[in-house]
C-alpha positions as CSV (number, residue, x, y, z in Angstrom):
1,M,12.2,22.9,16.3
2,T,9.9,20.1,16.3
3,V,7.0,20.5,13.6
4,L,3.8,18.8,14.3
5,Y,1.5,17.7,11.4
6,A,-2.1,16.8,11.8
7,D,-4.1,15.0,9.0
8,R,-5.3,18.1,7.3
9,D,-1.7,19.5,6.8
10,V,-0.7,16.1,5.3
11,A,-3.4,16.1,2.9
12,A,-2.6,19.7,1.8
13,A,1.1,19.0,1.4
14,L,1.4,15.4,-0.2
15,D,0.3,14.9,-3.4
16,A,0.1,11.6,-5.2
17,A,3.3,11.9,-7.4
18,T,5.4,13.1,-4.3
19,T,4.2,10.3,-2.3
20,V,5.2,7.6,-4.7
21,D,8.3,8.9,-5.5
22,A,9.2,8.8,-1.8
23,M,8.0,5.4,-1.5
24,R,9.9,4.2,-4.6
25,A,13.2,5.6,-2.8
26,A,12.1,3.8,0.5
27,V,11.8,0.4,-1.3
28,L,15.1,0.8,-3.2
29,A,16.8,1.9,0.2
30,A,15.4,-1.1,2.0
31,Y,16.6,-3.4,-0.7
32,E,20.1,-1.8,-0.8
33,G,20.4,-2.0,2.8
34,R,20.4,1.8,3.6
35,L,17.1,1.6,5.3
36,I,16.9,-0.6,8.0
37,A,13.4,-1.9,8.5
38,P,12.6,-4.8,10.6
39,P,9.3,-6.6,10.9
40,R,6.5,-5.0,13.3
41,A,6.6,-5.5,16.8
42,T,3.3,-6.0,19.0
43,A,2.7,-5.5,22.7
44,P,-0.5,-7.4,23.9
45,L,-2.5,-5.4,26.3
46,G,-5.5,-7.2,27.1
47,G,-8.3,-6.4,24.8
48,G,-6.0,-5.0,22.3
49,R,-2.2,-4.5,21.2
50,M,0.1,-1.6,20.7
51,V,1.9,-2.1,17.4
52,L,5.1,-0.4,16.7
53,T,7.0,-0.2,13.2
54,A,10.4,1.3,12.9
55,G,13.0,2.5,10.5
56,H,16.6,3.8,10.2
57,L,17.9,5.6,7.1
58,V,21.3,5.1,8.0
59,G,23.1,8.3,8.8
60,E,20.2,10.5,8.5
61,W,17.3,9.8,10.4
62,Y,15.3,7.2,12.7
63,G,11.9,6.8,13.9
64,F,8.7,4.9,14.5
65,R,5.1,4.7,14.0
66,S,2.8,3.3,16.7
67,Y,-0.9,2.5,16.7
68,D,-3.3,0.0,18.5
69,T,-5.8,-2.4,17.8
70,F,-8.4,-1.5,20.6
71,G,-10.9,-0.2,17.8
72,H,-11.8,3.2,19.3
73,P,-13.6,5.2,16.8
74,Q,-11.2,8.0,17.3
75,G,-8.0,6.1,17.5
76,E,-5.1,7.9,16.1
77,Q,-1.7,6.8,14.7
78,L,1.7,8.4,15.8
79,V,4.5,9.1,13.7
80,V,8.0,10.5,15.1
81,L,11.1,11.5,13.1
82,H,14.3,11.7,14.9
83,D,17.5,13.6,13.6
84,A,20.1,10.5,13.4
85,R,22.9,13.0,14.0
86,T,21.5,14.6,17.2
87,G,18.6,12.2,18.5
88,A,16.4,15.7,18.1
89,I,12.7,15.1,17.3
90,R,12.4,16.9,14.0
91,A,8.8,16.1,13.2
92,V,5.7,14.5,14.7
93,A,2.4,13.5,12.6
94,V,-0.8,12.5,14.6
95,G,-3.7,11.1,12.7
96,E,-4.3,8.6,9.8
97,E,-3.4,10.5,6.7
98,L,0.1,9.9,6.6
99,G,-0.2,6.3,7.0
100,S,-3.1,5.9,4.4
101,R,-1.0,7.8,1.9
102,R,2.0,5.7,2.5
103,T,0.1,2.5,1.7
104,G,-1.2,4.1,-1.5
105,G,2.0,5.1,-2.3
106,L,3.6,1.9,-2.0
107,G,0.9,0.5,-4.1
108,G,1.5,3.2,-6.8
109,V,5.1,1.9,-6.9
110,A,3.8,-1.6,-7.5
111,V,1.5,-0.5,-10.3
112,D,4.3,1.5,-11.9
113,A,6.8,-1.4,-11.6
114,L,4.6,-4.2,-12.3
115,A,1.3,-3.1,-14.5
116,R,1.6,-3.1,-18.2
117,P,2.7,0.4,-19.6
118,D,-0.7,0.8,-21.2
119,A,-2.8,-0.2,-18.3
120,A,-5.7,2.4,-18.4
121,S,-8.7,0.7,-16.6
122,L,-8.9,0.0,-12.8
123,G,-11.4,-2.1,-10.8
124,V,-11.3,-1.7,-7.0
125,L,-12.9,-4.0,-4.6
126,G,-13.5,-1.8,-1.4
127,S,-14.6,1.8,-1.0
128,G,-12.9,2.7,2.3
129,A,-9.6,5.2,2.7
130,Q,-7.1,2.2,1.5
131,A,-9.2,1.9,-1.4
132,W,-9.1,5.4,-2.3
133,T,-5.3,5.9,-1.7
134,Q,-4.5,3.1,-3.9
135,V,-6.8,4.5,-6.8
136,W,-5.2,8.2,-5.9
137,A,-1.6,6.8,-6.4
138,A,-2.4,4.6,-9.3
139,A,-3.7,7.6,-11.2
140,A,-0.7,9.2,-10.7
141,V,1.4,6.5,-12.4
142,R,-0.9,5.4,-15.4
143,P,-3.3,7.7,-17.3
144,L,-6.3,5.9,-16.0
145,R,-9.3,6.3,-18.4
146,E,-12.0,4.3,-16.3
147,V,-12.5,3.1,-12.6
148,V,-15.3,0.6,-11.6
149,V,-15.6,0.1,-8.0
150,H,-17.6,-2.5,-5.9
151,S,-18.1,-2.8,-2.0
152,R,-21.0,-4.1,-0.1
153,S,-22.8,-0.7,0.6
154,A,-24.4,0.6,-2.7
155,A,-24.1,4.2,-1.1
156,R,-20.6,3.8,-0.4
157,R,-19.5,2.7,-3.7
158,D,-21.7,5.4,-5.5
159,A,-20.0,7.9,-3.3
160,F,-16.5,6.7,-4.0
161,A,-17.2,6.6,-7.8
162,A,-18.3,10.3,-7.6
163,R,-15.0,11.2,-5.4
164,V,-12.8,9.5,-8.3
165,R,-14.9,11.7,-10.8
166,G,-14.5,14.8,-8.9
167,E,-11.1,14.6,-7.5
168,L,-9.2,12.5,-10.1
169,G,-11.0,13.7,-13.1
170,V,-11.4,10.1,-14.0
171,P,-14.5,8.4,-15.4
172,A,-15.8,6.1,-12.5
173,R,-18.8,4.0,-11.9
174,S,-20.1,1.3,-9.4
175,A,-20.8,-2.1,-9.9
176,A,-23.0,-4.3,-7.8
177,D,-21.1,-7.5,-8.5
178,P,-17.3,-8.0,-7.6
179,G,-16.9,-10.0,-10.6
180,A,-18.1,-7.1,-13.0
181,A,-15.9,-4.7,-11.3
182,V,-12.7,-6.6,-12.0
183,A,-13.5,-8.3,-15.5
184,G,-11.5,-6.9,-18.2
185,R,-9.5,-4.4,-16.0
186,D,-5.8,-3.7,-16.3
187,I,-5.2,-3.0,-12.7
188,V,-7.3,-4.6,-9.7
189,V,-7.0,-3.1,-6.4
190,L,-8.3,-5.4,-3.5
191,A,-8.8,-3.2,-0.1
192,T,-11.4,-4.8,1.7
193,T,-11.9,-5.9,5.3
194,S,-13.3,-9.2,4.4
195,P,-11.5,-12.4,6.1
196,T,-13.0,-14.4,3.4
197,P,-12.0,-14.3,-0.6
198,V,-13.9,-11.7,-2.5
199,L,-12.4,-12.2,-5.8
200,R,-12.1,-15.1,-8.1
201,A,-8.9,-15.4,-10.3
202,A,-11.0,-16.7,-13.0
203,D,-12.6,-13.5,-13.2
204,L,-9.2,-11.6,-14.1
205,S,-8.1,-11.0,-17.7
206,P,-4.8,-12.0,-19.0
207,G,-2.2,-9.2,-18.4
208,T,-4.0,-8.0,-15.0
209,H,-1.9,-6.4,-12.3
210,V,-3.5,-6.6,-8.7
211,N,-2.6,-4.7,-5.6
212,A,-3.8,-6.8,-2.5
213,V,-4.0,-4.5,0.5
214,G,-6.4,-6.3,3.0
215,F,-6.2,-9.4,5.0
216,K,-3.9,-12.0,3.3
217,Q,-3.0,-14.7,5.9
218,R,-3.6,-18.2,5.9
219,D,-6.6,-18.0,8.6
220,R,-8.2,-14.9,7.0
221,S,-7.5,-13.4,3.4
222,E,-9.5,-11.3,0.8
223,F,-8.2,-13.5,-1.8
224,G,-7.6,-17.1,-2.3
225,T,-4.7,-19.4,-3.6
226,D,-6.3,-19.6,-7.0
227,L,-4.9,-15.9,-7.3
228,L,-1.4,-17.0,-6.2
229,D,-1.8,-19.7,-8.4
230,R,-2.6,-17.8,-11.4
231,A,0.0,-15.1,-10.8
232,E,3.1,-15.5,-12.8
233,V,4.8,-12.6,-11.2
234,L,4.5,-12.2,-7.3
235,A,6.1,-9.6,-5.3
236,T,6.0,-8.0,-1.8
237,D,7.2,-4.6,-0.3
238,S,9.0,-6.5,2.7
239,P,9.7,-10.1,2.6
240,A,10.7,-10.0,6.1
241,Q,7.4,-8.9,7.2
242,A,5.9,-11.3,4.9
243,A,7.8,-14.2,6.8
244,N,7.0,-12.9,10.0
245,Y,3.2,-12.9,10.0
246,R,1.6,-15.2,12.4
247,P,-0.5,-17.0,11.2
248,P,1.7,-17.1,8.0
249,M,1.0,-15.0,5.1
250,L,-0.4,-17.1,2.1
251,A,2.0,-15.8,-0.2
252,A,4.8,-16.8,2.3
253,T,3.8,-20.5,2.8
254,P,6.1,-23.1,1.4
255,A,4.0,-23.5,-1.7
256,Y,4.7,-19.9,-2.6
257,A,7.5,-18.3,-0.8
258,G,10.0,-19.2,-3.4
259,R,8.1,-17.3,-6.1
260,L,7.5,-14.3,-3.8
261,H,10.2,-11.4,-4.7
262,D,11.2,-8.4,-3.0
263,L,9.7,-5.1,-5.0
264,G,12.9,-3.5,-4.4
265,A,14.9,-6.2,-6.3
266,I,12.5,-5.7,-9.2
267,L,13.0,-1.8,-9.0
268,A,16.9,-2.5,-8.9
269,G,16.5,-4.8,-11.8
270,A,18.1,-7.7,-9.9
271,V,15.0,-9.5,-10.3
272,A,12.7,-9.7,-13.6
273,G,9.2,-8.2,-13.1
274,R,6.6,-8.3,-16.0
275,T,8.3,-9.9,-19.1
276,T,5.2,-10.4,-21.3
277,A,1.8,-8.3,-21.6
278,D,-0.4,-11.1,-20.9
279,Q,1.4,-12.3,-17.5
280,V,-0.8,-11.6,-14.3
281,S,1.3,-10.0,-11.7
282,V,0.3,-9.5,-7.8
283,F,1.5,-7.2,-5.4
284,C,1.1,-8.5,-1.6
285,S,1.5,-5.0,0.5
286,T,2.7,-5.6,3.8
287,G,3.6,-2.2,4.8
288,L,7.4,-2.0,4.8
289,A,8.5,-0.7,8.3
290,G,10.1,2.8,8.1
291,T,8.0,4.0,5.1
292,E,5.7,6.4,7.4
293,V,9.1,7.9,8.9
294,F,10.3,8.0,5.5
295,L,7.2,10.0,4.0
296,L,7.3,12.3,7.2
297,D,11.0,13.2,6.4
298,A,9.8,14.0,2.7
299,L,6.9,16.1,4.0
300,T,9.3,17.9,6.5
301,R,11.8,18.5,3.6
302,L,8.8,19.7,1.3
303,G,7.8,22.1,4.1
304,A,11.3,23.4,4.7
305,A,11.6,24.2,1.1
306,T,8.4,26.3,0.8
307,R,9.0,28.2,4.0
């Protein structure tokens, strides 16, 4: 029987720890070759595109996520999970929550792997759904003592800080200036829709870890090359996707590509991550293909265990 999940079902069942654990397993599986995860495919449709990401956990399942770029206010994503042995559709998720939590979970894996073990303060630029799930996941892997948020809207950043206090139980406040939000923080999250840099690397303290979630291509990026120049540890969840961006992803251009490591290789111990407390580390999130399906499989197994 095919199980259908809506956003409310995903939100009720998937906590941060479960999501981060699933994404850690997915990143490792991709590095080890057990998760086949090619770069996303797109189909131009005039006025917008359909985008498809697909994955195959060898011998267990395969599936895909699809979404569009038409910008409809009620546009939804679709995630479909097939049983690899029979081809039957085991589960379908419709909405935004699964994809948003997936991205947050990948960010949580990066924080756990790359941030200092004692990291306890977080600055976030952005106050949307992606910013929220990054903080939600980071709080599951580090004992946060403070969150400071900046975005262009004073009302939205105040509401975001209130949500952090109310749902995560972490002291939080808003800042009117982006530099004030990130200065002195152990972890920084960039999750904006800005096509131009919102962060100055000079505002970061030694030892900061940065998760970059928004635009990061050569023609539009929420950070500049000053951040990549400052970074002593540079990682991504999908080197294949990083190399496939058109125009290129900043961190995958010739000046930086030799330094951009697979997060899976760091998790597996094949590549060194942070080696000293004062290194600046940067994670460029690309959205490893197949991870939404991986998370839908985890959700389906969790549901089966509780029925």
